[in-house]
C-alpha positions as CSV (number, residue, x, y, z in Angstrom):
1,M,-1.2,-66.1,-43.9
2,G,-4.3,-64.8,-42.2
3,T,-5.6,-61.3,-42.8
4,I,-5.6,-58.6,-40.1
5,S,-8.8,-56.7,-39.8
6,C,-9.0,-52.9,-39.6
7,A,-10.6,-53.3,-36.2
8,S,-7.6,-55.2,-34.9
9,V,-5.3,-52.5,-36.2
10,H,-7.3,-49.8,-34.5
11,I,-7.3,-51.6,-31.2
12,A,-3.5,-52.2,-31.3
13,T,-2.9,-48.6,-32.2
14,D,-5.2,-47.3,-29.4
15,S,-3.4,-49.6,-27.0
16,L,0.0,-48.3,-28.0
17,R,-1.2,-44.7,-27.7
18,T,-2.6,-45.4,-24.3
19,Q,0.6,-47.0,-23.1
20,T,2.6,-44.2,-24.5
21,Y,0.4,-41.6,-22.8
22,T,0.5,-43.4,-19.5
23,Y,4.3,-43.6,-19.6
24,T,4.6,-39.9,-20.5
25,S,2.3,-39.0,-17.7
26,L,4.3,-41.0,-15.2
27,V,7.5,-39.4,-16.3
28,K,6.0,-35.9,-15.9
29,L,4.6,-36.9,-12.5
30,C,8.0,-38.1,-11.3
31,M,9.7,-34.9,-12.6
32,K,7.1,-32.7,-10.8
33,K,7.3,-34.7,-7.6
34,K,9.0,-32.8,-4.8
35,P,12.2,-34.2,-3.1
36,L,11.4,-36.1,0.1
37,W,13.1,-33.6,2.4
38,R,11.3,-30.6,0.8
39,K,7.9,-32.5,1.1
40,L,8.7,-33.1,4.8
41,I,9.5,-29.5,5.5
42,N,6.4,-28.4,3.6
43,D,4.2,-30.8,5.6
44,L,5.7,-29.7,8.9
45,H,5.3,-26.0,7.9
46,L,1.7,-26.6,7.0
47,W,0.5,-28.6,10.0
48,L,2.5,-26.6,12.6
49,G,1.2,-23.4,11.1
50,I,-2.4,-24.7,11.2
51,G,-2.1,-25.9,14.8
52,S,-0.6,-22.6,16.1
53,G,-2.3,-20.2,13.7
54,L,-4.9,-18.8,16.0
55,V,-2.5,-18.2,18.9
56,L,0.0,-16.6,16.6
57,F,-2.7,-14.4,15.0
58,V,-3.7,-13.1,18.5
59,V,-0.1,-12.6,19.7
60,C,1.0,-10.8,16.6
61,L,-2.2,-8.6,16.4
62,S,-1.9,-7.5,20.0
63,G,1.8,-6.8,19.5
64,T,1.1,-4.7,16.5
65,I,-1.5,-2.7,18.4
66,Y,0.9,-2.2,21.3
67,T,3.8,-1.0,19.2
68,F,2.8,2.7,19.3
69,H,1.0,2.7,22.7
70,T,3.1,5.6,24.0
71,E,2.5,7.7,20.9
72,V,-1.2,7.0,21.0
73,E,-1.6,7.9,24.7
74,E,0.3,11.2,24.1
75,L,-1.9,11.9,21.0
76,L,-5.0,11.5,23.1
77,E,-3.8,13.9,25.8
78,P,-1.4,16.3,24.1
79,D,-1.7,19.0,26.8
80,K,-0.5,16.6,29.5
81,Y,2.6,15.6,27.6
82,S,3.8,19.0,26.6
83,V,4.7,22.2,28.3
84,A,4.6,25.8,27.3
85,V,8.1,27.3,27.2
86,P,8.0,31.0,28.2
87,A,10.4,33.4,26.6
88,N,13.9,33.3,28.2
89,A,12.5,30.8,30.7
90,V,14.8,28.6,32.8
91,P,13.6,25.4,34.4
92,I,13.2,25.4,38.1
93,A,16.2,24.0,39.9
94,P,15.8,20.2,40.4
95,D,16.2,20.5,44.2
96,V,13.6,23.2,44.5
97,L,11.3,21.2,42.2
98,I,11.8,18.0,44.2
99,A,11.1,19.8,47.5
100,S,7.9,21.2,46.1
101,L,6.7,17.9,44.8
102,E,7.4,16.1,48.1
103,Q,5.4,18.7,49.9
104,E,2.5,18.6,47.5
105,L,2.4,14.8,46.9
106,K,3.2,13.8,50.5
107,G,6.0,11.4,49.4
108,K,9.6,11.1,48.5
109,V,10.9,11.6,45.0
110,I,13.0,8.6,44.1
111,S,13.9,9.6,40.6
112,L,13.7,12.5,38.2
113,E,13.7,12.3,34.4
114,I,14.9,15.3,32.5
115,P,14.1,15.1,28.7
116,Q,16.3,16.7,26.1
117,D,13.2,18.4,24.5
118,P,12.4,21.5,26.5
119,E,8.8,21.2,25.5
120,K,8.4,17.8,27.2
121,P,7.6,17.7,30.9
122,Y,9.8,16.2,33.6
123,R,8.8,12.8,35.0
124,A,9.1,12.3,38.8
125,S,8.7,9.0,40.5
126,V,7.3,9.5,44.0
127,A,7.0,6.9,46.7
128,A,4.9,7.2,49.9
129,A,7.0,8.4,52.8
130,T,6.1,5.2,54.8
131,E,7.3,2.9,52.0
132,G,10.6,1.1,52.8
133,G,10.0,0.7,56.5
134,G,13.3,2.4,57.6
135,E,14.4,5.8,59.0
136,G,17.0,6.0,56.2
137,R,14.2,5.6,53.7
138,K,12.3,8.5,55.2
139,K,15.4,10.8,55.4
140,E,16.8,10.0,51.9
141,A,15.2,10.6,48.6
142,G,14.1,7.6,46.7
143,A,15.3,4.5,45.1
144,T,18.0,2.9,42.9
145,A,17.8,2.9,39.2
146,K,17.2,-0.7,38.4
147,G,15.3,-0.5,35.1
148,E,16.7,-0.7,31.7
149,Q,17.2,2.7,29.9
150,H,15.5,2.8,26.6
151,G,12.7,4.5,24.7
152,K,11.7,8.0,23.9
153,H,11.9,9.5,27.4
154,A,14.9,7.5,28.7
155,E,12.6,5.6,31.0
156,G,14.8,3.8,33.5
157,A,11.8,2.4,35.2
158,V,10.9,-1.2,35.0
159,A,7.6,-1.7,33.1
160,G,4.9,-3.0,35.3
161,K,2.5,-5.8,34.5
162,G,0.4,-3.5,32.4
163,G,3.3,-1.8,30.7
164,K,3.1,1.3,32.9
165,A,6.4,2.8,33.7
166,E,7.1,2.5,37.3
167,A,10.3,3.1,39.3
168,K,11.2,0.1,41.4
169,G,12.6,0.9,44.8
170,P,15.3,-0.9,46.7
171,P,14.7,-4.2,48.5
172,G,12.1,-3.7,51.1
173,G,10.7,-0.6,49.3
174,G,7.6,-0.1,47.2
175,R,7.0,1.1,43.7
176,G,7.0,4.8,43.0
177,K,4.2,6.5,41.1
178,T,5.2,8.5,38.1
179,Y,4.0,12.1,37.7
180,L,4.3,14.5,34.8
181,V,5.6,17.9,36.0
182,D,5.9,21.3,34.3
183,Q,9.5,22.2,35.0
184,Y,8.9,25.9,34.4
185,T,5.9,26.3,36.8
186,G,6.2,23.3,39.1
187,A,2.7,22.3,38.4
188,V,1.8,18.6,38.4
189,K,0.1,17.8,35.1
190,G,-1.0,14.3,36.0
191,T,0.2,10.7,35.6
192,P,0.9,8.7,32.5
193,E,-2.3,6.9,33.0
194,G,-5.0,8.0,30.5
195,P,-8.1,6.9,28.6
196,A,-6.2,4.3,26.6
197,T,-4.1,2.9,29.5
198,E,-6.4,0.0,30.4
199,F,-6.8,-0.9,26.7
200,F,-3.1,-1.1,26.1
201,K,-2.6,-2.9,29.4
202,S,-5.0,-5.6,28.1
203,M,-3.2,-5.8,24.8
204,M,0.1,-6.4,26.7
205,K,-1.5,-9.1,28.8
206,L,-3.0,-10.7,25.7
207,H,0.4,-10.6,24.0
208,R,2.3,-12.0,26.9
209,W,0.0,-14.6,28.4
210,L,-3.4,-14.5,26.5
211,L,-5.1,-12.8,29.5
212,V,-4.6,-15.9,31.6
213,E,-3.8,-14.9,35.2
214,A,-1.8,-17.1,37.6
215,E,-0.7,-16.9,41.2
216,P,2.7,-15.3,41.8
217,G,5.4,-17.9,41.5
218,A,3.1,-20.4,39.7
219,I,3.5,-21.4,36.1
220,N,1.2,-19.4,33.9
221,P,-0.3,-21.7,31.2
222,G,-1.0,-18.7,29.0
223,K,2.7,-17.8,29.0
224,V,3.6,-21.4,28.2
225,I,1.2,-21.5,25.3
226,V,2.6,-18.2,23.9
227,G,6.2,-19.4,24.4
228,T,5.5,-22.7,22.7
229,S,3.8,-21.0,19.8
230,T,6.7,-18.6,19.5
231,I,9.1,-21.6,19.2
232,I,6.8,-23.0,16.4
233,F,6.8,-19.5,14.8
234,T,10.6,-19.5,14.7
235,F,10.5,-22.9,12.9
236,L,7.9,-21.6,10.5
237,L,10.1,-18.7,9.6
238,L,13.1,-20.8,9.0
239,S,11.2,-23.5,7.1
240,G,9.3,-20.8,5.1
241,L,12.6,-19.4,4.0
242,V,13.7,-22.8,2.7
243,L,10.4,-23.3,0.9
244,W,10.7,-19.8,-0.5
245,F,13.8,-20.7,-2.5
246,P,12.6,-22.1,-5.8
247,V,13.6,-25.6,-7.1
248,K,15.1,-23.8,-10.1
249,L,17.3,-20.9,-9.0
250,K,16.7,-19.1,-12.2
251,N,13.1,-18.4,-11.0
252,W,14.2,-16.8,-7.7
253,K,13.0,-13.4,-8.8
254,Q,9.4,-14.6,-8.8
255,G,9.6,-14.8,-5.0
256,L,10.3,-11.1,-4.7
257,K,7.1,-9.7,-6.1
258,V,3.3,-10.2,-5.8
259,K,1.5,-10.9,-9.1
260,A,-1.5,-8.7,-8.8
261,S,-2.7,-9.5,-12.3
262,G,-3.3,-13.2,-11.5
263,N,-6.3,-14.7,-9.8
264,W,-7.0,-14.1,-6.1
265,K,-5.5,-17.5,-5.2
266,R,-2.2,-16.6,-6.9
267,T,-2.2,-13.2,-5.2
268,N,-2.9,-14.7,-1.8
269,H,-0.1,-17.2,-2.3
270,D,2.3,-14.5,-3.3
271,L,1.3,-12.3,-0.4
272,H,2.2,-15.2,2.0
273,N,5.5,-16.0,0.4
274,T,6.8,-12.6,-0.6
275,L,5.7,-10.6,2.5
276,G,7.0,-13.3,4.7
277,F,10.4,-13.2,2.9
278,Y,10.7,-9.4,3.3
279,S,9.8,-9.4,7.0
280,F,11.8,-12.6,7.8
281,L,14.7,-11.0,9.6
282,L,12.7,-8.7,11.8
283,L,10.2,-11.4,12.7
284,L,13.0,-13.8,13.6
285,V,14.6,-11.2,15.9
286,M,11.2,-10.6,17.6
287,S,10.6,-14.3,18.1
288,L,14.1,-15.1,19.4
289,T,14.1,-12.2,21.9
290,G,10.4,-12.7,22.9
291,L,11.2,-16.1,24.3
292,C,13.2,-14.4,27.1
293,W,9.9,-13.4,28.7
294,S,8.2,-16.8,28.2
295,F,10.9,-19.3,29.5
296,E,13.4,-18.7,32.2
297,W,15.6,-21.5,30.9
298,Y,15.7,-19.8,27.5
299,K,16.7,-16.5,29.0
300,D,19.5,-18.1,31.1
301,G,20.6,-20.2,28.1
302,L,20.8,-17.1,25.8
303,G,22.7,-15.3,28.5
304,A,25.1,-18.2,28.7
305,V,25.6,-18.2,24.9
306,L,26.2,-14.4,24.9
307,G,28.4,-14.7,28.0
308,E,26.4,-11.9,29.6
309,E,23.3,-12.0,31.9
310,I,20.0,-10.9,30.3
311,F,18.1,-8.1,32.0
312,K,21.2,-7.6,34.2
313,G,20.3,-4.0,35.0
314,R,17.1,-5.0,36.9
315,R,19.1,-6.8,39.6
316,E,22.3,-4.8,39.6
317,K,22.8,-2.9,42.9
318,P,24.5,0.5,42.9
319,L,28.0,1.0,44.4
320,P,28.1,2.2,48.0
321,S,28.9,5.8,49.1
322,D,31.1,6.1,52.2
323,P,29.3,8.3,54.8
324,A,32.7,9.1,56.2
325,T,33.4,11.2,53.1
326,A,30.5,13.6,53.9
327,T,31.3,17.3,54.2
328,A,29.4,20.3,55.4
329,S,28.3,21.2,51.9
330,R,26.5,18.3,50.3
331,P,26.1,18.3,46.5
332,T,22.7,19.2,45.0
333,V,20.8,17.3,42.3
334,A,21.9,20.0,39.9
335,D,25.5,19.2,40.8
336,Y,24.8,15.5,40.0
337,V,23.3,16.5,36.6
338,Q,26.2,18.8,35.8
339,Q,28.8,16.1,36.7
340,A,27.0,13.5,34.6
341,N,26.9,15.9,31.6
342,L,30.7,16.5,32.0
343,L,31.3,12.8,32.0
344,L,28.8,12.1,29.2
345,P,29.2,15.3,27.0
346,Y,26.3,15.0,24.5
347,E,22.7,16.1,24.3
348,G,20.2,13.5,25.5
349,N,17.6,12.4,28.1
350,L,18.7,12.1,31.7
351,R,17.4,10.1,34.6
352,V,18.6,10.8,38.1
353,A,17.9,8.0,40.6
354,L,18.5,9.2,44.1
355,P,20.1,7.0,46.7
356,A,18.0,4.6,48.7
357,D,19.8,5.2,52.0
358,S,22.9,6.8,53.5
359,A,25.2,4.2,52.0
360,G,23.8,4.3,48.4
361,S,25.1,6.2,45.4
362,V,23.4,8.5,42.9
363,V,22.8,6.7,39.6
364,V,22.5,8.9,36.5
365,T,21.6,7.4,33.1
366,K,21.7,9.2,29.8
367,N,20.7,8.3,26.3
368,K,20.4,10.1,23.0
369,A,17.0,11.1,21.6
370,G,15.7,11.4,18.1
371,F,14.1,9.7,15.2
372,F,17.1,7.3,14.6
373,A,18.4,7.3,18.1
374,L,19.9,4.0,19.4
375,A,18.0,2.8,22.5
376,A,21.2,2.4,24.5
377,S,22.1,4.3,27.6
378,D,25.3,5.3,29.4
379,K,25.4,5.2,33.2
380,V,27.3,7.1,35.9
381,Q,27.4,6.3,39.6
382,L,28.3,9.2,41.8
383,N,29.2,9.4,45.5
384,Q,26.2,11.1,47.1
385,Y,28.5,13.1,49.5
386,T,31.3,14.2,47.2
387,N,29.8,14.0,43.7
388,E,32.9,12.0,42.6
389,P,32.3,9.4,40.0
390,L,32.4,5.9,41.3
391,K,31.8,4.2,38.0
392,V,31.2,5.3,34.4
393,E,29.7,2.8,32.0
394,K,29.5,3.7,28.4
395,F,27.6,1.6,25.9
396,S,30.2,2.1,23.3
397,D,32.9,0.7,25.6
398,K,31.0,-2.6,26.2
399,A,31.9,-5.7,24.3
400,F,29.6,-6.7,21.5
401,N,28.0,-9.6,23.4
402,A,27.3,-7.2,26.4
403,Q,25.8,-4.7,24.0
404,V,23.4,-7.3,22.5
405,A,22.4,-8.6,26.0
406,S,21.5,-5.0,27.1
407,L,19.4,-4.4,24.0
408,I,17.2,-7.5,24.2
409,K,14.1,-5.5,25.1
410,P,14.6,-2.7,22.5
411,L,15.2,-5.5,19.9
412,H,11.9,-7.1,20.8
413,V,9.6,-4.1,21.1
414,G,11.1,-2.3,18.1
415,D,12.6,0.9,19.5
416,I,16.2,-0.2,18.9
417,F,16.6,2.7,16.5
418,G,13.9,5.0,17.8
419,T,10.8,5.8,15.9
420,F,12.4,4.7,12.6
421,S,12.7,1.1,13.7
422,K,9.3,1.1,15.4
423,I,7.7,1.9,12.1
424,L,9.5,-1.0,10.5
425,Y,8.5,-3.3,13.4
426,F,4.9,-2.2,13.1
427,I,4.8,-3.1,9.4
428,A,6.5,-6.5,10.1
429,C,4.0,-7.2,12.8
430,L,1.1,-6.5,10.4
431,V,2.7,-9.0,8.0
432,A,3.1,-11.5,10.8
433,T,-0.6,-11.1,11.7
434,S,-1.5,-11.8,8.1
435,L,0.6,-14.9,7.6
436,P,-1.7,-17.3,9.6
437,V,-4.7,-16.0,7.5
438,T,-3.0,-16.3,4.1
439,G,-1.5,-19.6,5.0
440,T,-4.8,-21.1,6.1
441,I,-6.4,-19.9,2.8
442,I,-3.6,-21.6,0.8
443,W,-4.3,-24.8,2.8
444,I,-8.1,-24.6,2.1
445,N,-7.5,-24.1,-1.6
446,K,-5.2,-27.1,-1.7
447,L,-7.9,-29.3,0.0
448,R,-10.5,-28.1,-2.6
449,K,-8.1,-28.9,-5.4
450,K,-7.4,-32.4,-4.1
451,S,-11.1,-33.1,-3.6
452,G,-11.8,-31.9,-7.2
453,K,-9.1,-34.2,-8.6
454,K,-10.6,-37.2,-6.8
455,S,-14.1,-36.5,-8.1
456,A,-13.0,-36.0,-11.7
457,P,-12.1,-39.6,-12.6
458,K,-15.5,-40.8,-11.2
459,S,-17.3,-38.3,-13.5
460,R,-15.3,-39.4,-16.6
461,S,-16.0,-43.2,-15.9
462,M,-19.7,-42.6,-15.4
463,A,-19.8,-40.7,-18.7
464,A,-17.9,-43.5,-20.5
């Protein structure tokens, strides 16, 4: 038999080791390889996030800034948004105050807002006497309450293009201008417009349609881009939640904390995953409700699913008052307020919308105020001649689907539970603003890691 050299033994051993190493590496690689469905979701999450990142960053940032626009404007002009309450003072009777305002401002008061806080001024919406084009308009005070009731001051007005509260008049009428009034002296303190109004108006336009203007009735491309990005954002939230769940469930706790002791790449990765998880629910609500302003088909579809029209209050007409029921002594605005308080016996903000004509009714809306107050209102419609209730609508009496439909706007802007929920929404919006940034950094790090792996074999072969 022939002899086997030491060199042959070494070669055979090295070959066996190489094959064993290669096999082991392949096994480990297969074990680490993600399932196909998870890889697909990961790729979609990555590329859709990269494609919509800039738009989402702008929309979320502007939304974050706009969250506390009311509080900021009041902070900048505290004297205008507060009144001094004299000792044993009683507010001027609403009818006397309205008559004084109409004489001073040369218009017709179409609504009066009475806050629960005695140190807050009244808000009166005043329309020019010539608006509306009819004798009934000139003889009767104001307009119908068509706006949704929500927010700190029970604003029943419909927010205008720039977010300014304005009272929308009846068909054929114009928009009333809002004035802040000292209810103890009758002095007009000014309007809600202030030094930050234009800035916040721009933030709202940036948030809604990226400052892209369009002709009335025409499709606004900026609104379409925002809406499409919001749909993508909804998918990113859902897919991100799927990717957040670890392959091994025993490691789920790792997704609940940020490892600050690791390198900056690990910290950035944890910030993206963990903060996204904690803010998931609020961000999902924001995106699903925000689409109501971008696409009419979505708003109508959501209304169909809920079985209740979205933004119904904007188009709802008040019940008629029969002029034949008129008597010699007509009720005063104070009577309307008293009747509404009897029907809705709790402390809260009031808004009295005066009838548009001789056949209209008085609409009084009321909502609770406070740090945790629910942004839901009750509404009473009164016969303008007899002060008898024509209809009483309590939020608590509505079906759940109707309650949800009426709370779409508070659910989106964050004042669903007063200041408390606005704080939570503000934090969630900040997180949403950071997600495109941290996500892009994760993507760049992965690209660098892949390029480093590709260059490594070349270096080793050259060295060999």
